[in-house]
C-alpha positions as CSV (number, residue, x, y, z in Angstrom):
1,X,128.9,-21.9,-109.5
2,X,130.3,-18.1,-110.5
3,X,127.2,-17.0,-111.5
4,X,125.4,-18.4,-108.7
5,X,127.7,-16.3,-106.1
6,X,127.4,-13.2,-108.3
7,X,123.5,-13.4,-108.1
8,X,123.7,-14.0,-104.2
9,X,126.1,-11.0,-104.3
10,X,123.7,-8.7,-106.1
11,X,120.7,-9.8,-104.3
12,X,122.7,-9.0,-100.8
13,X,123.7,-5.6,-102.2
14,X,120.1,-4.7,-103.1
15,X,118.6,-6.1,-99.6
16,X,121.1,-4.1,-97.6
17,X,121.3,-1.0,-100.2
18,X,120.7,1.5,-97.4
19,X,123.3,0.1,-95.4
20,X,125.9,0.3,-98.2
21,X,124.6,3.8,-99.2
22,X,125.4,4.8,-95.5
23,X,128.8,3.4,-96.0
24,X,129.6,4.9,-99.4
25,X,130.7,8.5,-97.8
26,X,133.2,7.2,-95.5
27,X,134.5,4.9,-98.1
28,X,134.6,7.7,-101.0
29,X,136.4,9.8,-98.3
30,X,139.2,7.2,-97.6
31,X,139.5,6.7,-101.4
32,X,139.7,10.6,-102.2
33,X,141.9,11.5,-99.3
34,X,143.7,8.4,-98.4
35,X,144.5,5.9,-101.2
36,X,144.6,8.1,-104.3
37,X,147.3,10.4,-102.5
38,X,149.2,7.2,-102.1
39,X,149.9,7.3,-105.8
40,X,152.3,10.3,-105.1
41,X,154.6,8.2,-103.3
42,X,156.1,7.4,-106.5
43,X,158.2,10.6,-106.1
44,X,160.3,9.1,-103.6
45,X,162.0,7.0,-106.1
46,X,162.4,10.3,-108.3
47,X,164.3,13.7,-108.3
48,X,161.0,15.2,-108.6
49,X,160.6,18.5,-110.2
50,X,157.2,20.2,-110.2
51,X,158.1,21.4,-113.9
52,X,158.7,17.9,-115.1
53,X,155.5,16.4,-113.4
54,X,155.6,12.6,-112.5
55,X,156.0,11.0,-115.6
56,X,159.2,13.1,-116.6
57,X,161.1,13.6,-113.5
58,X,164.0,11.2,-113.6
59,X,164.3,8.1,-111.6
60,X,166.8,7.6,-108.9
61,X,165.7,4.3,-106.9
62,X,166.5,4.1,-103.8
63,X,168.8,7.2,-103.4
64,X,166.5,9.1,-101.2
65,X,166.3,6.3,-98.8
66,X,169.8,5.9,-98.7
67,X,169.9,9.4,-97.5
68,X,167.6,8.8,-94.5
69,X,170.3,7.0,-93.0
70,X,173.2,8.9,-94.1
71,X,172.1,12.3,-92.9
72,X,172.9,13.1,-89.4
73,X,169.9,15.4,-89.0
74,X,167.7,12.8,-90.0
75,X,169.0,10.3,-87.3
76,X,168.3,13.2,-84.8
77,X,164.8,14.0,-85.7
78,X,164.0,10.1,-85.7
79,X,165.5,9.8,-82.3
80,X,163.3,12.9,-81.1
81,X,160.4,11.1,-82.8
82,X,161.0,7.8,-80.9
83,X,161.7,9.4,-77.5
84,X,158.3,11.5,-77.9
85,X,156.3,8.3,-78.7
86,X,157.8,6.1,-76.2
87,X,156.6,8.9,-73.5
88,X,153.5,9.2,-74.7
89,X,153.0,5.5,-74.7
90,X,154.3,5.2,-71.1
91,X,152.6,7.9,-69.6
92,X,149.6,9.1,-71.9
93,X,148.3,5.6,-73.1
94,X,147.4,4.3,-69.8
95,X,145.7,7.4,-68.3
96,X,142.5,6.8,-70.2
97,X,142.4,3.1,-68.9
98,X,142.6,4.8,-65.3
99,X,140.1,7.3,-65.9
100,X,137.7,4.6,-67.1
101,X,138.2,2.4,-64.3
102,X,137.5,5.2,-61.8
103,X,134.4,6.6,-63.6
104,X,133.1,3.1,-63.5
105,X,133.3,2.8,-60.1
106,X,131.0,5.9,-59.7
107,X,127.2,5.3,-58.6
108,X,125.9,8.4,-59.1
109,X,124.9,8.4,-62.8
110,X,124.2,12.2,-63.1
111,X,127.9,12.6,-61.2
112,X,129.6,10.3,-63.8
113,X,127.9,11.8,-66.9
114,X,129.0,15.4,-65.5
115,X,132.7,14.3,-65.0
116,X,133.1,12.2,-68.2
117,X,131.6,15.3,-70.4
118,X,134.2,17.7,-68.5
119,X,136.9,15.3,-69.2
120,X,136.4,14.6,-72.9
121,X,135.3,18.3,-73.9
122,X,139.1,19.3,-74.5
123,X,139.1,16.9,-77.3
124,X,137.0,19.1,-79.6
125,X,139.3,22.2,-78.9
126,X,141.8,22.6,-81.9
127,X,145.5,22.4,-81.3
128,X,145.8,25.9,-82.1
129,X,143.3,26.7,-79.2
130,X,145.3,24.2,-76.9
131,X,148.6,25.6,-77.8
132,X,147.3,29.3,-77.3
133,X,146.1,28.6,-73.7
134,X,149.3,26.8,-72.9
135,X,151.2,29.8,-74.1
136,X,149.2,32.1,-72.2
137,X,149.9,30.4,-68.9
138,X,153.4,29.4,-69.3
139,X,155.0,32.4,-71.2
140,X,157.4,34.5,-69.3
141,X,154.7,36.9,-68.0
142,X,151.9,34.3,-67.7
143,X,150.0,33.3,-64.9
144,X,152.4,30.2,-63.7
145,X,155.4,32.5,-63.6
146,X,153.6,35.1,-62.0
147,X,152.6,32.9,-59.1
148,X,156.0,31.7,-58.6
149,X,157.4,35.4,-58.6
150,X,155.1,36.0,-55.6
151,X,156.2,32.7,-53.9
152,X,160.1,34.2,-54.4
153,X,160.8,31.7,-57.3
154,X,162.8,32.9,-60.5
155,X,160.6,32.7,-63.3
156,X,161.3,29.6,-65.7
157,X,161.2,29.9,-69.1
158,X,158.9,26.8,-70.0
159,X,158.3,27.4,-73.8
160,X,161.9,28.1,-74.4
161,X,164.0,25.7,-72.5
162,X,164.3,22.5,-74.3
163,X,164.2,20.4,-71.3
164,X,160.4,21.2,-70.8
165,X,159.6,20.3,-74.3
166,X,158.4,17.0,-74.4
167,X,157.0,16.8,-70.9
168,X,154.8,19.8,-72.3
169,X,153.8,17.8,-75.1
170,X,153.0,14.6,-73.0
171,X,150.8,16.7,-70.6
172,X,149.0,18.5,-73.1
173,X,147.9,15.2,-75.1
174,X,146.8,13.7,-71.7
175,X,144.7,16.9,-71.0
176,X,143.3,16.9,-74.5
177,X,142.7,13.3,-75.8
178,X,142.5,11.4,-72.2
179,X,139.0,11.8,-71.8
180,X,138.2,11.1,-75.2
181,X,140.0,7.4,-75.0
182,X,138.0,7.1,-72.0
183,X,134.8,6.8,-74.1
184,X,136.4,3.6,-75.7
185,X,137.0,1.9,-72.4
186,X,133.6,2.9,-70.9
187,X,131.8,1.6,-74.0
188,X,133.7,-1.9,-73.1
189,X,132.9,-2.0,-69.7
190,X,129.1,-1.6,-70.6
191,X,129.1,-5.1,-71.8
192,X,130.4,-6.7,-68.5
193,X,127.5,-8.7,-67.1
194,X,126.8,-7.0,-63.4
195,X,126.1,-10.7,-62.1
196,X,129.7,-11.3,-62.2
197,X,130.3,-8.3,-59.7
198,X,127.4,-9.6,-57.4
199,X,128.8,-13.4,-57.5
200,X,132.5,-11.5,-56.7
201,X,130.7,-9.9,-53.5
202,X,129.0,-13.1,-52.2
203,X,132.5,-14.6,-52.7
204,X,134.2,-11.9,-50.4
205,X,135.9,-10.0,-53.0
206,X,136.6,-6.4,-52.3
207,X,136.6,-3.4,-54.9
208,X,140.3,-4.1,-55.6
209,X,139.8,-7.7,-56.6
210,X,136.6,-7.0,-58.4
211,X,138.6,-4.6,-60.7
212,X,141.5,-6.9,-60.9
213,X,139.6,-10.1,-61.6
214,X,136.5,-8.9,-63.4
215,X,137.2,-5.2,-64.9
216,X,140.5,-5.5,-66.2
217,X,139.9,-8.8,-67.8
218,X,136.8,-7.3,-69.7
219,X,139.1,-4.5,-71.0
220,X,142.2,-6.4,-71.9
221,X,141.3,-7.0,-75.6
222,X,140.3,-3.4,-76.1
223,X,143.6,-2.4,-74.5
224,X,145.6,-4.8,-77.0
225,X,143.8,-3.7,-80.1
226,X,144.5,-0.1,-79.2
227,X,147.9,-0.5,-78.5
228,X,148.4,-2.2,-81.8
229,X,147.1,0.9,-83.3
230,X,149.2,3.0,-81.3
231,X,152.3,1.3,-82.3
232,X,151.3,2.0,-86.0
233,X,151.7,5.7,-85.5
234,X,154.9,5.4,-83.2
235,X,156.6,7.5,-86.1
236,X,153.7,10.0,-86.1
237,X,154.0,12.7,-83.5
238,X,151.3,14.9,-84.5
239,X,152.4,18.0,-86.7
240,X,150.0,20.6,-85.8
241,X,150.8,20.2,-82.1
242,X,154.7,19.9,-82.3
243,X,155.0,22.9,-84.9
244,X,153.1,25.2,-82.8
245,X,155.6,24.6,-80.1
246,X,158.6,24.8,-81.8
247,X,160.7,27.9,-81.6
248,X,164.5,28.3,-82.2
249,X,165.2,27.5,-78.5
250,X,163.7,23.8,-78.7
251,X,164.3,23.0,-82.3
252,X,167.0,20.7,-81.1
253,X,164.7,18.4,-79.2
254,X,161.5,19.4,-80.7
255,X,162.0,18.9,-84.6
256,X,160.2,15.6,-85.3
257,X,159.8,13.6,-88.4
258,X,156.3,15.5,-89.2
259,X,157.8,18.6,-89.0
260,X,161.0,17.7,-90.5
261,X,159.1,16.6,-93.9
262,X,157.2,20.0,-94.0
263,X,160.6,22.0,-93.6
264,X,162.3,19.9,-96.3
265,X,159.2,19.2,-98.5
266,X,157.5,22.7,-98.5
267,X,159.9,25.1,-97.2
268,X,163.0,23.9,-99.0
269,X,161.6,22.1,-101.9
270,X,162.9,18.5,-101.2
271,X,159.9,16.9,-102.2
272,X,161.4,13.6,-103.3
273,X,163.4,13.2,-100.0
274,X,160.3,14.5,-97.9
275,X,158.1,11.9,-99.8
276,X,160.7,9.0,-98.9
277,X,160.7,10.0,-95.2
278,X,156.8,9.8,-95.2
279,X,156.9,6.6,-97.0
280,X,159.7,5.1,-94.5
281,X,157.1,6.1,-91.7
282,X,154.5,4.3,-93.1
283,X,156.4,1.0,-93.7
284,X,157.8,1.0,-90.1
285,X,154.3,1.7,-88.6
286,X,152.9,-1.4,-90.9
287,X,155.8,-3.7,-89.9
288,X,155.2,-2.8,-86.0
289,X,151.2,-3.3,-86.4
290,X,152.0,-6.9,-88.0
291,X,154.4,-7.8,-85.5
292,X,152.4,-6.4,-82.7
293,X,149.2,-8.1,-84.2
294,X,150.9,-11.6,-84.6
295,X,152.3,-11.4,-80.8
296,X,149.0,-10.6,-79.6
297,X,147.5,-13.6,-80.9
298,X,150.3,-15.9,-80.0
299,X,149.6,-14.7,-76.3
300,X,145.8,-15.4,-77.0
301,X,144.2,-12.3,-77.7
302,X,142.0,-11.7,-80.7
303,X,144.1,-9.0,-82.3
304,X,143.5,-6.3,-84.7
305,X,142.6,-8.7,-87.6
């Protein structure tokens, strides 16, 4: 029986050899850059020294994880991370859905493609370019403060005032990534049978009723899956964007787990503690994904797996 299954597997492998060949580069990428580096997580349970290496560094058990909950700075950084993720879920997550709904209502295909291209082009800009643009516009002598001054309003220190840090981060994410997220929802809407809309029109349903009873239900499974994936990265605020916006004035509210790991692990050389924080992030994300997936299935959705 085992040999029969092995023979079938080999036959399928040979039959679909070109498909597996296309899969190989992506699989190799994840093995080399995602799975093999996970072996380095062992230093989270050590007092790691680069001079001693993985095998000779002393083991400390869960001591590094205990420091996560004992260090007041870690608690503050964790709060900043959770608050920023919450704001992004509340304000940034729904924007691609709204954009997809609006674009789906456009009947002029040329105009629709033009708008779609314009809104997802920022995705291809690096965060260095995006933060550079924001800095040019919002610095003390930038265009925005110049306009405010011409209106008799005192210049606002957008980049230095801690109160503006998180709103700016959320707005940057919306501007840069919402258009790209719209592509996923438009792809889901492309599979909706147009006869459903025709039947709704015959029944007297207006545009709002068609969106509520046809378009949104068609997006529901996609929304659930993307929301589950978003929960998996709830402690991942995006290192590059945050790091480029940090300065001594907003460090109190802007320092998140990603930047904290960089400061502790790279700048201060506390590799074991930084690895423990990173591993803690991964475990929390995994738990949230599992819980959200089970809840989604309990409410009748397909879930992620």
